[in-house]
C-alpha positions in Angstrom: 0.0 0.0 0.0 1.4 3.4 -0.9 1.9 6.1 1.7 -0.6 8.5 0.1 -3.3 5.8 0.1 -2.6 5.1 3.8 -3.0 8.7 4.7 -6.4 8.9 3.1 -7.5 5.7 4.9 -6.3 7.1 8.2 -8.5 10.2 7.5 -11.4 7.8 7.4 -10.4 6.1 10.6 -10.6 9.3 12.6 -14.1 10.3 13.8 -14.1 13.5 15.9 -16.0 13.9 19.1 -18.6 16.7 18.7 -19.0 19.4 21.3 -22.4 20.6 22.5 -21.5 24.3 22.4 -20.0 27.0 20.2 -17.2 27.7 22.6 -16.4 29.4 25.9 -14.3 32.5 26.3 -13.4 32.8 29.9 -11.1 35.9 30.2 -8.4 38.0 28.7 -5.6 39.5 30.8 -4.2 42.9 30.9 -1.1 44.9 31.9 -1.2 46.7 35.2 -2.3 50.3 34.3 -2.4 53.6 36.2 -6.0 54.7 36.8 -4.8 58.3 36.8 -2.0 60.1 34.9 1.4 59.7 36.3 5.1 60.3 35.6 6.1 56.7 36.6 7.7 54.7 33.8 8.0 50.9 33.1 11.7 50.1 33.0 11.4 46.3 32.8 8.8 43.6 32.4 9.1 39.8 32.4 5.8 38.2 31.4 5.5 34.4 31.7 2.5 32.5 30.4 2.3 28.8 31.3 -0.4 26.2 30.5 -1.2 23.7 33.3 -2.8 20.3 32.5 -4.6 21.8 29.6 -7.0 23.4 32.1 -5.5 26.6 33.3 -3.3 29.4 32.2 -0.9 30.7 34.9 0.4 34.2 34.4 3.3 35.7 36.3 4.6 39.2 35.7 7.7 40.9 37.1 7.8 44.7 36.8 10.4 47.3 37.5 8.9 50.8 37.7 10.8 54.1 38.1 9.4 57.0 40.0 11.5 60.1 39.3 9.8 62.3 41.9 8.8 62.1 45.6 6.9 59.2 47.0 3.4 59.0 45.8 0.4 56.7 46.1 -1.7 56.0 43.0 -4.5 53.6 42.1 -3.3 50.8 39.7 -5.8 48.5 38.0 -6.0 45.2 36.1 -8.9 44.9 33.6 -10.5 41.5 33.0 -13.1 40.9 30.3 -16.2 39.1 31.4 -16.7 35.5 30.1 -19.0 34.8 27.2 -20.4 31.9 25.2 -21.4 28.6 26.8 -20.5 29.8 30.3 -22.2 31.3 33.3 -20.9 34.9 33.6 -22.4 35.5 37.1 -19.7 36.8 39.5 -18.6 34.4 42.3 -18.6 36.4 45.5 -18.1 39.5 43.4 -15.0 38.1 41.6 -14.5 37.0 38.1 -15.9 33.5 37.9 -13.0 32.0 35.9 -10.1 33.9 37.5 -8.3 32.9 40.8 -5.2 33.4 42.9 -4.8 37.1 42.1 -1.9 38.5 44.0 0.2 41.6 44.0 3.5 41.9 45.8 5.1 45.4 45.8 8.5 46.0 47.1 8.2 42.7 49.1 4.9 43.8 50.6 1.6 42.0 49.8 -1.0 44.5 48.7 -4.8 44.2 49.3 -7.0 44.7 46.2 -10.6 45.5 45.5 -12.8 44.4 42.5 -15.1 46.8 40.7 -17.7 46.0 38.1 -17.6 48.6 35.3 -19.9 49.1 32.4 -17.7 51.0 30.0 -14.1 52.1 29.4 -14.8 55.6 31.0 -14.8 54.2 34.5 -12.0 56.5 35.6 -13.7 59.5 37.2 -11.0 61.9 38.5 -8.8 59.2 39.7 -11.6 57.1 41.2 -13.3 54.1 39.8 -17.0 54.4 38.8 -18.3 51.0 39.7 -21.9 49.8 39.0 -24.1 48.4 41.7 -25.1 44.9 40.6 -28.1 45.0 42.9 -29.7 47.9 40.8 -27.8 47.3 37.5 -30.3 47.1 34.7 -28.1 45.3 32.2 -27.4 41.6 32.0 -25.6 40.4 35.1 -25.9 36.6 34.7 -26.1 34.0 32.0 -24.0 33.6 28.9 -23.3 37.3 28.4 -23.1 40.1 31.0 -22.9 43.8 30.4 -19.9 44.7 32.6 -16.3 43.8 33.1 -14.0 43.7 36.0 -11.3 46.0 37.3 -9.0 44.5 40.0 -7.4 47.6 41.6 -5.2 48.5 44.5 -3.4 51.5 46.0 0.3 51.4 45.2 2.8 53.5 47.1 5.7 54.2 44.8 8.8 55.3 46.6 11.3 57.6 44.8 13.5 55.6 42.4 13.1 51.9 41.5 9.9 49.9 42.6 9.4 46.2 42.0 5.9 44.6 41.5 5.3 40.9 41.2 1.8 40.0 39.9 0.2 36.6 39.5 -3.1 35.0 38.6 -4.6 32.0 36.9 -7.8 31.4 34.8 -9.5 28.7 33.0 -8.5 27.9 29.5 -10.9 29.1 26.9 -12.0 26.5 24.4 -14.8 25.3 22.1 -15.5 23.6 18.8 -12.7 25.4 16.9 -10.1 25.8 19.7 -8.5 23.4 22.1 -7.4 26.5 24.0 -7.2 30.2 23.4 -5.4 32.8 25.5 -5.3 36.6 25.1 -3.3 39.2 26.9 -3.5 43.0 26.4 0.0 44.4 25.8 -0.9 47.8 24.5 -2.1 49.0 27.9 1.6 49.3 28.9 1.7 52.4 26.7 -0.4 54.3 29.3 2.6 54.7 31.6 4.7 57.8 31.4 7.4 56.5 29.0 4.7 55.0 26.6 6.7 51.8 26.3 8.4 49.0 28.2 12.1 49.8 28.2 13.1 46.1 28.5 10.5 43.5 27.7 10.7 39.7 27.9 7.9 37.3 27.1 8.2 33.6 28.0 5.6 31.1 26.7 5.4 27.5 27.9 2.4 25.5 26.6 3.4 22.0 27.9 5.2 19.3 26.0 4.1 18.0 22.5 1.9 21.0 21.6 1.2 22.8 18.3 0.0 26.3 18.8 -0.2 29.7 17.0 0.9 33.1 18.1 -0.7 35.9 16.0 1.7 38.3 14.3 0.4 41.4 16.0 3.3 42.8 18.0 6.2 41.3 16.0 7.1 40.8 12.4 9.1 37.6 11.9 10.2 34.3 13.5 13.7 35.5 14.0 12.5 37.5 17.0 11.7 34.3 18.9 14.1 31.9 20.7 13.2 28.3 21.2 14.6 27.0 24.5 14.1 23.3 24.1 13.2 21.1 21.1 10.8 22.5 18.6 10.4 24.3 15.2 8.4 27.2 13.8 6.5 27.8 10.6 5.5 31.2 9.2 1.9 30.7 8.2 -0.2 33.2 6.2 -3.8 33.6 7.1 -6.5 32.1 4.8 -9.7 34.1 4.4 -12.8 32.2 5.2 -11.1 29.8 7.5 -10.7 29.8 11.3 -7.0 30.5 10.7 -7.5 33.9 9.0 -4.6 35.6 10.7 -0.9 35.7 9.9 0.7 33.6 12.6 3.8 31.7 13.7 2.9 28.1 14.2 5.1 26.6 16.9 5.6 22.8 17.1 7.2 22.1 20.5 8.4 18.7 21.7 9.4 20.3 25.0 10.7 23.6 26.4 9.6 27.2 26.1 9.7 30.2 23.8 11.2 33.6 24.5 10.6 37.0 22.9 12.7 40.0 24.0 12.6 43.6 22.9 14.2 46.8 24.0 12.1 50.0 23.9 9.0 47.9 23.3 6.0 49.9 22.0 3.4 47.2 21.5 1.0 47.9 18.7 -1.0 44.7 19.0 -2.0 42.2 21.7 -0.8 38.7 22.6 -3.0 36.0 21.2 -2.0 32.3 21.6 -4.3 29.5 20.4 -4.4 25.9 19.4 -6.9 24.5 17.0 -8.8 21.3 17.5 -7.5 18.6 15.0 -10.4 18.7 12.6 -10.0 22.5 12.2 -6.3 21.8 11.3 -7.6 19.4 8.7 -10.0 21.9 7.2 -7.4 24.6 7.1 -5.2 22.3 5.0 -8.0 22.5 2.4 -8.5 18.8 1.7 -4.9 17.6 2.3 -4.2 14.5 4.2 -4.9 14.6 7.9 -2.1 14.3 10.4 -1.9 12.1 13.5 -2.4 14.0 16.8 0.9 15.4 18.0 -0.8 16.6 21.2 -1.0 13.8 23.9 -4.1 15.6 25.3 -5.9 15.6 22.0 -5.3 11.9 21.3 -7.8 11.4 24.1 -10.4 13.5 22.2 -10.4 11.5 19.0 -12.4 8.4 18.4 -10.5 6.0 16.2 -11.9 2.9 14.4 -10.0 -0.3 14.3 -7.1 -0.2 11.7 -7.7 -2.1 8.5 -4.1 -3.1 7.9 -1.0 -4.2 9.8 0.8 -1.0 8.7 -2.0 1.2 10.1 -1.7 -0.6 13.4 2.1 -0.1 13.4 1.6 3.6 12.7 -0.7 4.0 15.7 1.5 1.9 18.0 4.6 3.9 17.1 3.0 7.4 17.4 4.5 8.1 20.9 8.0 7.3 19.7 7.5 9.5 16.5 6.5 12.4 18.7 10.0 12.2 20.3 11.8 12.1 16.9 12.7 8.4 16.8 14.6 7.5 13.6 12.6 4.4 12.4 14.6 1.6 10.8 11.4 0.5 9.0 11.6 2.4 5.7 7.8 2.7 5.4 7.3 3.9 8.9 10.3 6.3 8.5 8.8 7.7 5.3 5.4 8.0 6.8 6.3 9.9 9.9 8.7 12.2 8.1 5.6 13.4 6.2 4.1 14.6 9.5 4.6 18.4 9.8 5.3 17.9 13.6 8.0 15.3 13.2 11.4 16.5 14.4 14.2 13.8 13.9 16.2 13.1 17.1 19.1 10.6 16.4 19.8 10.5 20.2 16.3 9.2 21.2 16.1 5.6 22.2 12.5 4.2 22.5 11.6 3.4 26.1 8.1 2.4 27.0 8.5 3.3 30.7 9.7 6.8 29.7 6.3 7.6 28.1 3.4 9.3 29.7 0.8 6.9 31.2 -1.8 7.8 28.6 0.7 7.0 25.9 1.6 3.6 27.4 -2.2 2.9 27.5 -2.3 4.0 23.8 0.4 1.5 22.8 -1.3 -1.3 24.8 -4.6 -0.5 23.1 -3.3 -0.6 19.5 -0.9 -3.5 20.1 -3.9 -5.9 20.6 -4.6 -8.1 17.7 
């Protein structure tokens, strides 16, 4: 059987689980921003975005602010968009229902924060936050869509000179029919500080091992601006009108490790958008080309697969976990097949080891090894 024929047959083997909703968008993050005008500037920022168990996004931010004048106290805020879609947007004890573990540490002191519900972007009233009273609010305040968003805010006392703020939070991964996950972070809000830029900016992205994801080309222009710290590769992909992937993106294929983007005098003109398509969307974007086996370990559990109709198909399925790690197959047909996978990264040093695989992968091999 020729490889091209096998690929077509494997496309028939894969039947995708359907979802009962159009998607859920839980939240988007934001820079810390001054609620009133100030002469304080952002000297340095290290933003780290990390995905945990395909359920949560953990965000940690390290800031260095410079105050050129006498000590002052200002209100600093963090804006969080309300969830929408197949979700319940009702606040939980006044807090965003899909955000948690919000903390602010300033100059080694834990700061208390308040949460306001605001109905429009003009909530800043002479340095104070105009919050709506949900008890009397006439707009939607529960259900799939609510007519307000959240401002987490705190009083920050900036001493003269350098001030360090460490900020963390987590929120549920947004997902749906099209996306396995979707994460947005507002970078342009950093321009509201006195220097209208971040003098020294670093972004670190860690989306777990064996992941394929896109980063929209909104605040950068080419792939040479990114460093892969680990094993992975990147493709420059042009958006296709009329498909879910209608934006120009970098597609990252990561066996393991993280990405790093660094920029001096960073004046962001666009926002950070990271997303991973569900496999059938990837197939559709390829416009009829042969479907690829799931590189993501998580996604292999979200695909229903019929029994293989040939010994070679079974061998392909059994050897998928080793191919993820770049094993150089001695079997010429297997070697040729996996080299056609866009995610395959040859690793001559990798030696197959069943016990070194994830438990779900070991179960996968046991399942397809049965005759």
